C-alpha positions in Angstrom: 96.5 149.2 117.5 94.0 147.6 119.9 91.1 148.3 117.5 93.0 146.7 114.6 93.6 143.6 116.8 89.9 143.4 117.7 88.7 143.9 114.1 91.1 141.2 112.9 89.8 138.8 115.7 86.2 139.5 114.6 87.1 138.6 111.0 89.0 135.5 112.1 86.0 134.4 114.1 83.7 134.9 111.1 81.8 137.7 112.9 80.0 140.4 110.8 80.5 143.3 113.2 82.3 146.6 112.6 83.8 148.5 115.6 84.2 152.2 115.8 85.5 154.4 118.6 83.5 157.6 118.6 81.2 159.7 120.8 77.6 158.5 121.1 76.6 161.6 119.2 77.9 159.7 116.1 75.0 157.2 116.5 72.9 158.8 113.8 75.8 158.8 111.4 76.5 155.1 112.1 72.8 154.2 111.8 72.6 155.9 108.4 75.1 153.4 107.1 72.9 150.6 108.2 69.5 152.1 107.5 69.5 155.0 105.1 65.9 155.7 105.8 63.0 154.0 107.6 62.1 153.6 111.3 64.3 152.5 114.2 63.9 151.5 117.8 66.1 152.5 120.7 66.6 150.0 123.6 68.4 151.2 126.7 69.4 149.5 129.9 67.6 150.8 133.0 69.6 153.6 134.6 71.0 155.1 131.3 70.8 158.8 131.7 71.1 160.1 128.2 68.2 158.3 126.5 66.4 161.6 125.6 69.5 163.0 124.0 70.0 159.8 121.9 66.4 159.9 120.9 66.6 163.5 119.8 69.7 162.7 117.6 67.7 159.9 115.9 64.5 162.0 115.4 64.4 161.4 111.6 63.9 157.7 112.4 60.9 158.3 114.6 62.4 156.0 117.2 60.3 153.7 119.4 62.0 153.6 122.8 62.1 150.9 125.4 64.0 150.7 128.8 64.9 147.2 129.6 65.8 145.2 132.8 67.4 141.8 133.1 64.9 139.9 130.9 63.8 140.3 127.3 60.1 141.3 127.3 57.9 139.4 124.8 56.3 142.8 123.9 59.4 143.8 121.9 58.4 141.4 119.2 55.2 143.3 118.8 56.9 146.5 117.7 55.6 147.9 114.4 56.7 146.1 111.3 58.3 149.2 109.9 61.0 149.1 112.6 64.1 147.9 110.6 66.9 148.8 113.0 67.7 149.0 116.7 70.2 151.1 118.6 71.0 149.3 121.8 72.6 151.0 124.8 73.9 148.6 127.4 74.5 144.8 127.5 70.9 143.7 128.3 69.6 145.9 125.5 72.2 144.6 123.1 71.1 141.0 123.8 67.5 142.1 123.3 68.3 143.9 120.1 70.1 140.9 118.6 67.3 138.6 119.6 64.8 141.0 118.0 66.9 141.2 114.8 67.3 137.4 114.7 63.5 136.9 114.7 62.3 140.0 112.9 65.3 141.0 110.7 66.9 144.4 110.6 70.2 146.0 111.7 71.7 146.4 115.2 73.9 149.2 116.4 75.4 148.3 119.8 76.6 150.9 122.2 78.2 149.4 125.3 77.9 151.2 128.6 80.9 149.5 130.2 84.4 148.5 128.9 83.0 145.1 128.2 81.8 143.2 125.1 79.2 141.3 127.0 76.2 141.2 124.8 78.3 141.6 121.7 80.7 138.7 121.6 78.2 135.8 122.6 76.8 133.7 119.8 73.7 132.8 121.8 71.7 134.0 124.8 73.5 133.2 128.0 72.1 131.2 131.0 70.6 134.2 132.7 67.9 134.6 130.1 64.7 132.6 129.8 65.5 131.7 126.2 69.1 130.7 127.1 71.0 129.1 124.3 69.0 130.7 121.5 71.4 131.6 118.7 71.7 135.3 117.9 72.7 137.1 114.7 75.7 139.4 115.1 75.4 143.1 115.8 76.2 145.0 112.6 78.1 147.8 114.3 79.5 148.7 117.7 80.0 152.3 118.7 82.4 152.6 121.6 82.3 155.8 123.7 84.5 155.6 126.7 82.7 158.6 128.4 79.7 156.4 128.9 81.5 153.7 130.7 80.8 152.6 134.3 81.8 149.3 136.0 85.4 149.6 135.0 86.9 147.5 137.9 84.6 144.6 137.2 85.5 144.7 133.5 89.1 144.8 134.4 88.7 141.8 136.6 87.2 139.8 133.8 89.8 140.8 131.2 92.6 139.8 133.7 91.4 136.2 133.4 93.1 136.2 129.9 96.4 135.8 131.7 95.2 132.6 133.4 93.5 131.3 130.2 96.7 131.8 128.3 98.7 129.7 130.9 96.1 126.9 130.8 96.2 126.7 127.0 100.0 126.7 127.0 100.1 123.9 129.6 97.5 121.8 127.8 99.5 122.1 124.6 102.7 121.0 126.4 101.1 118.0 128.1 98.5 116.9 125.6 100.2 117.7 122.3 97.2 119.8 121.1 98.0 123.0 119.3 98.1 126.1 121.5 95.3 128.6 120.8 96.9 131.9 119.9 93.7 133.8 120.5 94.3 133.7 124.3 97.9 134.9 123.8 96.6 137.9 121.9 94.0 138.6 124.6 96.6 138.4 127.3 98.9 140.7 125.3 96.1 143.2 124.8 95.3 143.2 128.5 98.9 143.8 129.4 99.4 146.6 126.8 96.1 148.5 126.6 94.0 147.9 129.8 95.2 151.0 131.6 92.5 153.1 129.8 88.8 152.2 129.4 88.7 151.9 125.6 91.8 149.7 125.5 90.1 147.6 128.3 87.1 147.2 126.1 89.3 145.7 123.3 91.0 143.3 125.8 87.7 142.2 127.2 86.3 141.6 123.7 89.4 139.6 122.6 89.0 137.4 125.6 85.3 136.8 125.0 85.8 136.0 121.4 88.5 133.5 122.3 86.3 131.9 124.9 83.5 131.6 122.5 85.5 129.3 120.2 87.4 127.3 122.9 86.5 124.5 125.2 85.6 125.6 128.8 88.5 127.0 130.7 88.8 126.7 134.5 89.1 130.4 135.5 86.4 131.6 133.1 84.0 128.9 134.2 84.7 129.6 137.9 84.1 133.3 137.4 80.8 132.5 135.7 79.8 130.4 138.7 80.8 133.1 141.2 79.3 136.1 139.3 80.1 139.7 140.0 83.6 141.2 140.0 86.1 138.5 138.8 89.2 140.2 140.1 89.2 138.6 143.6 89.0 135.2 141.8 91.8 136.2 139.4 94.0 137.2 142.3 93.4 133.9 144.1 93.9 131.8 141.0 96.9 133.7 139.8 98.7 133.1 143.2 97.9 129.4 143.0 99.0 129.2 139.3 102.3 130.9 140.0 103.0 128.7 143.0 102.4 125.6 140.9 104.5 126.8 138.0 107.4 127.8 140.3 107.5 125.2 143.0 105.3 122.1 142.3 106.6 118.7 143.2 104.4 116.0 141.6 103.6 112.9 143.7 104.5 109.7 141.9 101.8 107.0 141.5 99.0 109.2 142.8 95.4 108.4 141.9 92.8 111.2 142.4 89.3 110.6 143.7 87.8 111.6 140.4 84.2 110.8 141.3 84.4 112.4 144.7 85.9 115.6 143.2 83.2 115.8 140.5 80.5 115.5 143.1 82.0 118.2 145.3 82.4 120.4 142.2 78.8 119.9 141.4 77.7 121.0 144.9 79.9 124.1 144.8 79.1 125.2 141.3 75.5 124.1 140.7 76.6 122.2 137.6 75.4 118.7 136.9 77.8 116.0 138.1 77.4 114.1 134.8 78.5 117.2 132.9 81.6 117.6 135.1 82.5 113.9 134.9 82.6 114.2 131.1 85.5 116.6 131.5 87.7 114.0 133.2 90.0 111.6 131.4 91.5 109.1 133.8 95.1 108.4 132.8 96.7 105.0 133.0 100.0 104.4 134.8 102.1 105.0 131.7 100.4 108.3 131.0 100.9 109.4 134.6 104.6 108.7 134.3 104.8 110.5 131.0 103.2 113.6 132.5 105.7 113.7 135.4 108.5 113.3 132.9 107.2 116.2 130.7 106.9 118.3 133.8 110.5 117.6 134.8 111.8 118.4 131.3 110.0 121.7 131.3 110.8 122.6 134.9 112.9 125.7 134.3 110.6 127.1 131.5 107.6 126.7 133.8 109.4 128.3 136.7 110.0 131.4 134.5 106.4 131.5 133.4 105.3 131.4 137.0 107.6 134.3 137.9 106.2 136.3 134.9 102.7 135.5 135.9 103.3 136.6 139.5 104.7 139.9 138.3 101.8 140.4 135.9 99.3 139.7 138.6 101.0 142.2 140.9 100.9 144.9 138.2 97.2 144.1 137.5 96.4 144.4 141.2 97.9 148.0 141.2 95.9 148.9 138.1 92.7 147.4 139.6 93.2 149.5 142.8 93.8 152.6 140.6 90.4 152.0 139.0 88.8 152.0 142.4 88.5 148.2 142.8 88.4 146.5 146.1 89.5 142.9 146.7 87.5 141.0 149.3 87.9 137.3 149.9 84.9 135.0 149.3 84.5 131.6 147.8 87.4 131.9 145.4 89.7 129.4 147.2 86.9 126.8 147.4 86.2 127.2 143.7 89.9 126.7 142.9 89.7 123.3 144.6 87.1 122.2 142.0 88.2 124.2 139.0 89.9 121.2 137.4 86.5 119.6 136.9 85.1 122.6 135.1 87.3 122.0 132.0 88.5 119.1 129.8 92.0 120.7 129.4 95.1 119.7 131.2 95.1 123.1 133.0 97.0 124.2 136.1 94.2 123.0 138.4 93.9 119.7 136.5 97.6 119.1 136.8 97.5 119.9 140.5 94.7 117.2 140.8 96.7 114.7 138.8 99.9 115.4 140.7 98.1 115.1 144.1 98.6 118.8 145.1 94.9 119.7 145.8 93.1 119.4 149.1 91.4 116.2 150.1 87.8 115.5 149.0 85.5 115.6 152.1 84.7 112.2 153.6 81.6 110.6 152.0 81.7 112.8 148.9 81.6 109.8 146.6 79.0 107.8 148.5 76.7 105.7 146.4 73.6 107.6 147.4 75.1 111.0 146.6 76.4 109.7 143.3 73.0 108.4 142.3 71.3 111.7 143.3 73.8 113.9 141.5 73.8 111.8 138.3 70.0 111.3 138.2 
């Protein structure tokens, strides 16, 4: 079921990638479909312990092997011209293989080493790479072998963000009139239904990443990207705040937020440019403020139920996370929540908290003229 959902999401997104759940020993069989004969390369993330076995399985392709770290080495582009396919093991190697195939041509068989589609779902190289933003061709095939997976708690934490993203899209649709994105609903449903086992978790993670790839920035995902590492502590913090808002919020009438000050604080906390964050803000007039409070009052009971359901789902997720060996430690999550509204243009939960006067005060002097000039260049 989860594989069918993922394959359908890939088609909907226009992605030319086929996913198969099978042992890594099927790599030669999958590669044969992409490259009946010729020469291939094998890229593997540092620390992968079964490279020799994979290389032996692909002996007929006379594989060129490379072990990669966090960056894409320029020497990969100097591989022999006869290399027409790459088997990539691990997220960094998958990014490198897709970059290689984009510039040199050829096929890519991706083998994730965690229950995460990082490296597979992105359309371009992410910020961590020197060539960030460079567009990538899709992997041709993905071979998912759950026995290879490590880092399950971290992947679970990221996939859990689908619950928050679904809430934000639903609220934005309610208050802005924009159509709700069903992709986040599907990702949240997959997380709830399949994330108890690693291969189902891979599908839930992939569905969320595909949805994020086509959507405007969303607060929880953007905050998680700023924080880095395991996203579950951030999910737990944000989920508690989301549920409290949905269940108990009391908007303040005629409140006007310090938009500039909040954007400057968000820039300091996240490292993002203040100009970029200011573009996410749409200052409402008095009539719009009144309309939003009216819409909130009319949807009061529905939102309260959503908050209760989210609180229950977050509790269930916390138990699953602990069962996977995850440990929740408090860090900068609460501070990031206070500036999460500025990370997205949507009328999300954090944005509505800002508009209704329910967030903490901006530190004194945050919007001083000197700081504003420095932050905005």
